[in-house]
BALOBA-1460 file (C-alpha; in Angstrom, 3 decimals):
// residues 263
<rec num="1" residu="x" x="68.595" y="36.025" z="-28.106"/>
<rec num="2" residu="x" x="66.450" y="35.739" z="-30.737"/>
<rec num="3" residu="x" x="62.855" y="33.905" z="-29.714"/>
<rec num="4" residu="x" x="61.606" y="30.978" z="-32.841"/>
<rec num="5" residu="x" x="57.876" y="30.826" z="-33.919"/>
<rec num="6" residu="x" x="57.754" y="27.202" z="-32.656"/>
<rec num="7" residu="x" x="58.969" y="28.827" z="-28.755"/>
<rec num="8" residu="x" x="56.050" y="31.419" z="-28.734"/>
<rec num="9" residu="x" x="53.393" y="29.204" z="-30.360"/>
<rec num="10" residu="x" x="54.269" y="26.281" z="-27.172"/>
<rec num="11" residu="x" x="54.160" y="29.043" z="-24.924"/>
<rec num="12" residu="x" x="50.781" y="30.330" z="-26.326"/>
<rec num="13" residu="x" x="49.941" y="26.682" z="-26.283"/>
<rec num="14" residu="x" x="50.587" y="26.329" z="-22.441"/>
<rec num="15" residu="x" x="48.303" y="29.972" z="-21.474"/>
<rec num="16" residu="x" x="45.770" y="28.421" z="-23.661"/>
<rec num="17" residu="x" x="45.692" y="25.039" z="-22.087"/>
<rec num="18" residu="x" x="45.613" y="26.162" z="-18.238"/>
<rec num="19" residu="x" x="42.546" y="28.541" z="-19.682"/>
<rec num="20" residu="x" x="40.899" y="25.732" z="-20.602"/>
<rec num="21" residu="x" x="41.432" y="23.509" z="-17.649"/>
<rec num="22" residu="x" x="40.197" y="25.757" z="-15.615"/>
<rec num="23" residu="x" x="36.542" y="25.468" z="-16.923"/>
<rec num="24" residu="x" x="36.541" y="22.020" z="-17.312"/>
<rec num="25" residu="x" x="37.310" y="21.841" z="-13.605"/>
<rec num="26" residu="x" x="34.473" y="23.560" z="-12.855"/>
<rec num="27" residu="x" x="32.349" y="22.105" z="-15.575"/>
<rec num="28" residu="x" x="33.311" y="18.819" z="-13.799"/>
<rec num="29" residu="x" x="32.342" y="20.138" z="-10.273"/>
<rec num="30" residu="x" x="28.429" y="20.647" z="-11.923"/>
<rec num="31" residu="x" x="28.391" y="17.954" z="-14.416"/>
<rec num="32" residu="x" x="25.173" y="16.398" z="-14.019"/>
<rec num="33" residu="x" x="23.394" y="19.763" z="-14.835"/>
<rec num="34" residu="x" x="25.278" y="20.427" z="-17.502"/>
<rec num="35" residu="x" x="25.337" y="17.294" z="-18.854"/>
<rec num="36" residu="x" x="21.686" y="16.004" z="-18.569"/>
<rec num="37" residu="x" x="19.501" y="19.117" z="-20.630"/>
<rec num="38" residu="x" x="21.793" y="19.525" z="-23.499"/>
<rec num="39" residu="x" x="21.815" y="16.088" z="-23.490"/>
<rec num="40" residu="x" x="17.814" y="16.206" z="-23.243"/>
<rec num="41" residu="x" x="16.479" y="18.452" z="-25.613"/>
<rec num="42" residu="x" x="17.690" y="17.064" z="-28.931"/>
<rec num="43" residu="x" x="16.530" y="13.761" z="-27.980"/>
<rec num="44" residu="x" x="13.074" y="15.567" z="-27.353"/>
<rec num="45" residu="x" x="13.243" y="17.424" z="-31.258"/>
<rec num="46" residu="x" x="14.674" y="13.713" z="-32.266"/>
<rec num="47" residu="x" x="11.555" y="11.989" z="-30.785"/>
<rec num="48" residu="x" x="8.904" y="14.401" z="-31.227"/>
<rec num="49" residu="x" x="9.566" y="15.987" z="-34.810"/>
<rec num="50" residu="x" x="11.854" y="12.756" z="-36.758"/>
<rec num="51" residu="x" x="9.400" y="9.716" z="-34.760"/>
<rec num="52" residu="x" x="6.069" y="12.252" z="-34.529"/>
<rec num="53" residu="x" x="5.837" y="14.547" z="-37.589"/>
<rec num="54" residu="x" x="8.652" y="11.517" z="-39.676"/>
<rec num="55" residu="x" x="5.596" y="9.693" z="-39.924"/>
<rec num="56" residu="x" x="3.202" y="11.534" z="-41.944"/>
<rec num="57" residu="x" x="6.429" y="12.892" z="-44.209"/>
<rec num="58" residu="x" x="8.166" y="10.761" z="-47.353"/>
<rec num="59" residu="x" x="11.551" y="10.172" z="-47.634"/>
<rec num="60" residu="x" x="13.404" y="13.283" z="-48.406"/>
<rec num="61" residu="x" x="15.878" y="12.850" z="-51.154"/>
<rec num="62" residu="x" x="15.689" y="9.275" z="-50.879"/>
<rec num="63" residu="x" x="16.769" y="9.367" z="-47.055"/>
<rec num="64" residu="x" x="13.772" y="8.423" z="-44.206"/>
<rec num="65" residu="x" x="12.475" y="12.073" z="-42.567"/>
<rec num="66" residu="x" x="13.968" y="10.612" z="-39.121"/>
<rec num="67" residu="x" x="17.704" y="10.110" z="-40.442"/>
<rec num="68" residu="x" x="17.146" y="13.262" z="-42.745"/>
<rec num="69" residu="x" x="16.617" y="15.608" z="-39.306"/>
<rec num="70" residu="x" x="19.285" y="14.073" z="-36.991"/>
<rec num="71" residu="x" x="22.246" y="14.724" z="-38.874"/>
<rec num="72" residu="x" x="20.806" y="18.558" z="-38.304"/>
<rec num="73" residu="x" x="19.886" y="17.507" z="-34.346"/>
<rec num="74" residu="x" x="23.263" y="16.943" z="-33.903"/>
<rec num="75" residu="x" x="24.656" y="20.081" z="-35.615"/>
<rec num="76" residu="x" x="22.174" y="22.439" z="-34.097"/>
<rec num="77" residu="x" x="23.367" y="20.717" z="-30.662"/>
<rec num="78" residu="x" x="27.035" y="21.603" z="-30.975"/>
<rec num="79" residu="x" x="25.454" y="24.903" z="-31.853"/>
<rec num="80" residu="x" x="24.135" y="25.801" z="-28.363"/>
<rec num="81" residu="x" x="25.754" y="24.214" z="-26.602"/>
<rec num="82" residu="x" x="29.118" y="26.298" z="-28.500"/>
<rec num="83" residu="x" x="27.156" y="29.771" z="-28.814"/>
<rec num="84" residu="x" x="26.030" y="29.940" z="-25.316"/>
<rec num="85" residu="x" x="28.832" y="28.710" z="-23.505"/>
<rec num="86" residu="x" x="30.904" y="31.655" z="-24.793"/>
<rec num="87" residu="x" x="27.969" y="34.155" z="-25.113"/>
<rec num="88" residu="x" x="26.622" y="34.024" z="-21.546"/>
<rec num="89" residu="x" x="29.161" y="31.609" z="-20.162"/>
<rec num="90" residu="x" x="32.039" y="33.462" z="-20.703"/>
<rec num="91" residu="x" x="30.444" y="36.760" z="-20.224"/>
<rec num="92" residu="x" x="29.328" y="35.854" z="-16.745"/>
<rec num="93" residu="x" x="33.198" y="34.938" z="-16.487"/>
<rec num="94" residu="x" x="34.142" y="38.160" z="-17.666"/>
<rec num="95" residu="x" x="31.853" y="40.354" z="-15.528"/>
<rec num="96" residu="x" x="30.320" y="38.636" z="-12.714"/>
<rec num="97" residu="x" x="33.070" y="36.526" z="-11.649"/>
<rec num="98" residu="x" x="36.039" y="39.210" z="-12.603"/>
<rec num="99" residu="x" x="37.361" y="35.521" z="-13.221"/>
<rec num="100" residu="x" x="39.144" y="37.441" z="-16.118"/>
<rec num="101" residu="x" x="40.924" y="39.808" z="-14.065"/>
<rec num="102" residu="x" x="42.527" y="36.675" z="-11.917"/>
<rec num="103" residu="x" x="43.663" y="35.189" z="-15.088"/>
<rec num="104" residu="x" x="45.194" y="38.780" z="-16.583"/>
<rec num="105" residu="x" x="46.936" y="39.013" z="-12.886"/>
<rec num="106" residu="x" x="49.078" y="36.534" z="-13.689"/>
<rec num="107" residu="x" x="51.415" y="35.683" z="-16.842"/>
<rec num="108" residu="x" x="48.362" y="34.698" z="-19.075"/>
<rec num="109" residu="x" x="48.027" y="36.852" z="-21.989"/>
<rec num="110" residu="x" x="44.528" y="38.891" z="-23.064"/>
<rec num="111" residu="x" x="44.826" y="36.527" z="-26.753"/>
<rec num="112" residu="x" x="45.102" y="33.002" z="-24.904"/>
<rec num="113" residu="x" x="42.386" y="34.074" z="-22.125"/>
<rec num="114" residu="x" x="40.064" y="34.824" z="-24.972"/>
<rec num="115" residu="x" x="41.595" y="31.277" z="-27.243"/>
<rec num="116" residu="x" x="40.984" y="28.923" z="-23.654"/>
<rec num="117" residu="x" x="37.704" y="30.583" z="-23.618"/>
<rec num="118" residu="x" x="36.614" y="29.616" z="-27.383"/>
<rec num="119" residu="x" x="38.412" y="26.367" z="-27.513"/>
<rec num="120" residu="x" x="36.150" y="25.425" z="-24.148"/>
<rec num="121" residu="x" x="33.190" y="26.179" z="-25.861"/>
<rec num="122" residu="x" x="34.027" y="23.739" z="-28.449"/>
<rec num="123" residu="x" x="34.886" y="21.708" z="-26.015"/>
<rec num="124" residu="x" x="31.242" y="21.744" z="-24.845"/>
<rec num="125" residu="x" x="29.974" y="21.637" z="-28.623"/>
<rec num="126" residu="x" x="32.164" y="18.363" z="-29.110"/>
<rec num="127" residu="x" x="31.120" y="16.529" z="-25.704"/>
<rec num="128" residu="x" x="27.056" y="17.382" z="-26.781"/>
<rec num="129" residu="x" x="28.007" y="15.896" z="-29.869"/>
<rec num="130" residu="x" x="29.823" y="12.852" z="-28.755"/>
<rec num="131" residu="x" x="26.385" y="12.763" z="-26.501"/>
<rec num="132" residu="x" x="24.123" y="12.552" z="-29.476"/>
<rec num="133" residu="x" x="26.060" y="10.826" z="-31.514"/>
<rec num="134" residu="x" x="25.507" y="7.920" z="-29.265"/>
<rec num="135" residu="x" x="21.967" y="7.919" z="-28.971"/>
<rec num="136" residu="x" x="21.993" y="7.790" z="-33.379"/>
<rec num="137" residu="x" x="24.364" y="5.174" z="-33.714"/>
<rec num="138" residu="x" x="22.141" y="3.117" z="-31.179"/>
<rec num="139" residu="x" x="19.051" y="3.995" z="-33.396"/>
<rec num="140" residu="x" x="21.274" y="2.796" z="-36.636"/>
<rec num="141" residu="x" x="20.186" y="6.724" z="-37.721"/>
<rec num="142" residu="x" x="24.122" y="7.552" z="-38.433"/>
<rec num="143" residu="x" x="26.772" y="6.153" z="-40.124"/>
<rec num="144" residu="x" x="29.446" y="4.483" z="-37.508"/>
<rec num="145" residu="x" x="32.901" y="5.316" z="-40.086"/>
<rec num="146" residu="x" x="30.908" y="9.139" z="-40.796"/>
<rec num="147" residu="x" x="30.230" y="9.711" z="-36.530"/>
<rec num="148" residu="x" x="34.511" y="9.117" z="-36.532"/>
<rec num="149" residu="x" x="35.256" y="11.574" z="-38.968"/>
<rec num="150" residu="x" x="31.938" y="14.036" z="-37.523"/>
<rec num="151" residu="x" x="33.383" y="14.160" z="-33.673"/>
<rec num="152" residu="x" x="36.474" y="16.010" z="-34.386"/>
<rec num="153" residu="x" x="34.801" y="18.136" z="-37.098"/>
<rec num="154" residu="x" x="32.197" y="19.145" z="-34.235"/>
<rec num="155" residu="x" x="34.842" y="20.856" z="-32.774"/>
<rec num="156" residu="x" x="35.732" y="23.300" z="-35.858"/>
<rec num="157" residu="x" x="32.264" y="23.321" z="-35.669"/>
<rec num="158" residu="x" x="31.834" y="24.564" z="-32.085"/>
<rec num="159" residu="x" x="35.557" y="26.852" z="-32.371"/>
<rec num="160" residu="x" x="33.382" y="29.125" z="-35.132"/>
<rec num="161" residu="x" x="29.998" y="29.101" z="-32.791"/>
<rec num="162" residu="x" x="32.672" y="29.834" z="-30.167"/>
<rec num="163" residu="x" x="34.159" y="32.962" z="-31.935"/>
<rec num="164" residu="x" x="31.148" y="34.322" z="-32.768"/>
<rec num="165" residu="x" x="29.358" y="34.336" z="-29.571"/>
<rec num="166" residu="x" x="32.853" y="35.758" z="-28.154"/>
<rec num="167" residu="x" x="32.406" y="38.700" z="-30.282"/>
<rec num="168" residu="x" x="29.022" y="39.346" z="-28.909"/>
<rec num="169" residu="x" x="30.043" y="38.815" z="-25.466"/>
<rec num="170" residu="x" x="32.945" y="41.468" z="-25.643"/>
<rec num="171" residu="x" x="30.327" y="44.167" z="-27.152"/>
<rec num="172" residu="x" x="27.498" y="43.343" z="-24.968"/>
<rec num="173" residu="x" x="26.929" y="46.012" z="-22.294"/>
<rec num="174" residu="x" x="24.760" y="43.699" z="-20.207"/>
<rec num="175" residu="x" x="24.061" y="40.184" z="-20.150"/>
<rec num="176" residu="x" x="20.401" y="41.381" z="-20.739"/>
<rec num="177" residu="x" x="21.635" y="41.953" z="-24.293"/>
<rec num="178" residu="x" x="22.113" y="38.918" z="-24.986"/>
<rec num="179" residu="x" x="19.333" y="37.744" z="-26.121"/>
<rec num="180" residu="x" x="19.004" y="39.538" z="-29.396"/>
<rec num="181" residu="x" x="21.740" y="37.050" z="-31.228"/>
<rec num="182" residu="x" x="20.413" y="34.705" z="-29.327"/>
<rec num="183" residu="x" x="16.984" y="35.020" z="-31.336"/>
<rec num="184" residu="x" x="17.826" y="37.589" z="-33.835"/>
<rec num="185" residu="x" x="20.836" y="35.014" z="-34.783"/>
<rec num="186" residu="x" x="20.708" y="31.865" z="-33.594"/>
<rec num="187" residu="x" x="17.090" y="31.123" z="-33.807"/>
<rec num="188" residu="x" x="16.704" y="32.111" z="-37.508"/>
<rec num="189" residu="x" x="20.217" y="29.894" z="-38.253"/>
<rec num="190" residu="x" x="18.228" y="26.835" z="-36.359"/>
<rec num="191" residu="x" x="14.960" y="26.971" z="-38.849"/>
<rec num="192" residu="x" x="16.638" y="28.503" z="-41.908"/>
<rec num="193" residu="x" x="19.790" y="26.534" z="-42.381"/>
<rec num="194" residu="x" x="18.325" y="23.455" z="-43.896"/>
<rec num="195" residu="x" x="18.153" y="21.601" z="-40.785"/>
<rec num="196" residu="x" x="14.140" y="20.443" z="-40.548"/>
<rec num="197" residu="x" x="13.442" y="20.427" z="-44.623"/>
<rec num="198" residu="x" x="15.830" y="20.875" z="-47.752"/>
<rec num="199" residu="x" x="17.290" y="24.251" z="-48.950"/>
<rec num="200" residu="x" x="15.960" y="24.536" z="-51.923"/>
<rec num="201" residu="x" x="12.294" y="24.513" z="-50.394"/>
<rec num="202" residu="x" x="13.097" y="28.437" z="-49.595"/>
<rec num="203" residu="x" x="12.950" y="31.500" z="-51.971"/>
<rec num="204" residu="x" x="16.017" y="32.282" z="-53.736"/>
<rec num="205" residu="x" x="16.923" y="35.513" z="-51.847"/>
<rec num="206" residu="x" x="16.625" y="32.822" z="-48.791"/>
<rec num="207" residu="x" x="18.919" y="30.815" z="-49.996"/>
<rec num="208" residu="x" x="21.011" y="32.843" z="-50.577"/>
<rec num="209" residu="x" x="21.606" y="34.782" z="-47.573"/>
<rec num="210" residu="x" x="21.447" y="31.523" z="-46.005"/>
<rec num="211" residu="x" x="24.608" y="30.502" z="-47.591"/>
<rec num="212" residu="x" x="26.198" y="33.689" z="-46.952"/>
<rec num="213" residu="x" x="25.242" y="35.007" z="-43.162"/>
<rec num="214" residu="x" x="24.657" y="31.319" z="-41.429"/>
<rec num="215" residu="x" x="27.203" y="29.501" z="-40.290"/>
<rec num="216" residu="x" x="25.107" y="26.386" z="-39.563"/>
<rec num="217" residu="x" x="23.631" y="25.846" z="-43.133"/>
<rec num="218" residu="x" x="27.148" y="25.231" z="-44.036"/>
<rec num="219" residu="x" x="27.838" y="22.213" z="-40.733"/>
<rec num="220" residu="x" x="24.994" y="20.790" z="-41.463"/>
<rec num="221" residu="x" x="25.393" y="20.363" z="-45.535"/>
<rec num="222" residu="x" x="27.851" y="18.109" z="-44.586"/>
<rec num="223" residu="x" x="27.373" y="16.945" z="-41.150"/>
<rec num="224" residu="x" x="24.502" y="15.401" z="-43.083"/>
<rec num="225" residu="x" x="26.190" y="13.916" z="-46.113"/>
<rec num="226" residu="x" x="28.650" y="12.292" z="-43.608"/>
<rec num="227" residu="x" x="25.846" y="10.270" z="-41.623"/>
<rec num="228" residu="x" x="23.625" y="10.004" z="-44.481"/>
<rec num="229" residu="x" x="26.874" y="8.829" z="-46.962"/>
<rec num="230" residu="x" x="24.749" y="10.658" z="-49.569"/>
<rec num="231" residu="x" x="26.702" y="13.558" z="-51.838"/>
<rec num="232" residu="x" x="26.965" y="17.322" z="-50.800"/>
<rec num="233" residu="x" x="27.189" y="19.663" z="-53.835"/>
<rec num="234" residu="x" x="28.935" y="22.529" z="-52.271"/>
<rec num="235" residu="x" x="30.934" y="20.685" z="-50.177"/>
<rec num="236" residu="x" x="34.254" y="22.675" z="-50.665"/>
<rec num="237" residu="x" x="33.044" y="26.036" z="-50.313"/>
<rec num="238" residu="x" x="30.790" y="24.794" z="-47.221"/>
<rec num="239" residu="x" x="34.636" y="23.883" z="-45.531"/>
<rec num="240" residu="x" x="36.069" y="26.946" z="-46.883"/>
<rec num="241" residu="x" x="32.817" y="29.267" z="-44.798"/>
<rec num="242" residu="x" x="33.434" y="27.406" z="-41.460"/>
<rec num="243" residu="x" x="37.588" y="27.732" z="-42.073"/>
<rec num="244" residu="x" x="37.841" y="31.476" z="-43.466"/>
<rec num="245" residu="x" x="34.495" y="32.227" z="-40.802"/>
<rec num="246" residu="x" x="36.666" y="30.239" z="-37.537"/>
<rec num="247" residu="x" x="39.987" y="32.716" z="-37.860"/>
<rec num="248" residu="x" x="38.163" y="35.896" z="-38.765"/>
<rec num="249" residu="x" x="36.044" y="35.194" z="-35.801"/>
<rec num="250" residu="x" x="38.636" y="33.872" z="-33.358"/>
<rec num="251" residu="x" x="40.146" y="37.383" z="-34.709"/>
<rec num="252" residu="x" x="37.924" y="39.823" z="-34.517"/>
<rec num="253" residu="x" x="36.955" y="37.996" z="-31.064"/>
<rec num="254" residu="x" x="40.871" y="39.117" z="-29.451"/>
<rec num="255" residu="x" x="40.427" y="42.044" z="-30.866"/>
<rec num="256" residu="x" x="37.336" y="43.618" z="-29.538"/>
<rec num="257" residu="x" x="37.945" y="42.257" z="-25.481"/>
<rec num="258" residu="x" x="41.091" y="43.746" z="-25.816"/>
<rec num="259" residu="x" x="39.515" y="46.990" z="-26.576"/>
<rec num="260" residu="x" x="37.160" y="46.066" z="-23.976"/>
<rec num="261" residu="x" x="39.629" y="44.848" z="-20.848"/>
<rec num="262" residu="x" x="42.887" y="46.549" z="-21.814"/>
<rec num="263" residu="x" x="43.150" y="50.013" z="-21.357"/>
């Protein structure tokens, strides 16, 4: 009897949703610990840099400095929540808690486990984006219409960062080595992706590298355009990079985990 493609997708969706739901239950049990720190850190950046340093900076590209960095802080919070959930969190569940072993002892496949992890990481990014969006809305720092578009877009961006983190988690020999991508990949993205100053102020070669290698550059550009209602010159390239990067890194993460876990 031939199995149709939509039936295969339906079966995979069930497995992925179960992995996602398992992680959501654990998150709910520790919701205060999980929610408060990621919510406070972006507010500290917004207050110290936006209102503090921003008092000495004139408008940037016709936008007040606090409104210029607010979308970038939201984008960075999505990156941090998604990336570290699927870097440290996934590694702990795989290596220390043996959660992957328990899941793979059921009819759930390795593809469903990894996709469930990636979608859960994206959900953490969405939760972070929602928290920051409420603050930005109350402070009048973002367009309400733009926020309605930014929230689902934040989930897509979260999938991108989660899949990248899953790749690192799959190849890391120990949890200590996870500090390398955090220092050599996440930190440069946070500083050189147009977060605190326009990208065109950087040397030409750095601008090119940021556009080609740093996914946060594209996320910041699109979210800033939506929340400040300004034009995004490279919007087609930004969207294409995010979509293609999401597909490529998701498949790569599954392949790397297969190589590590399937004997």
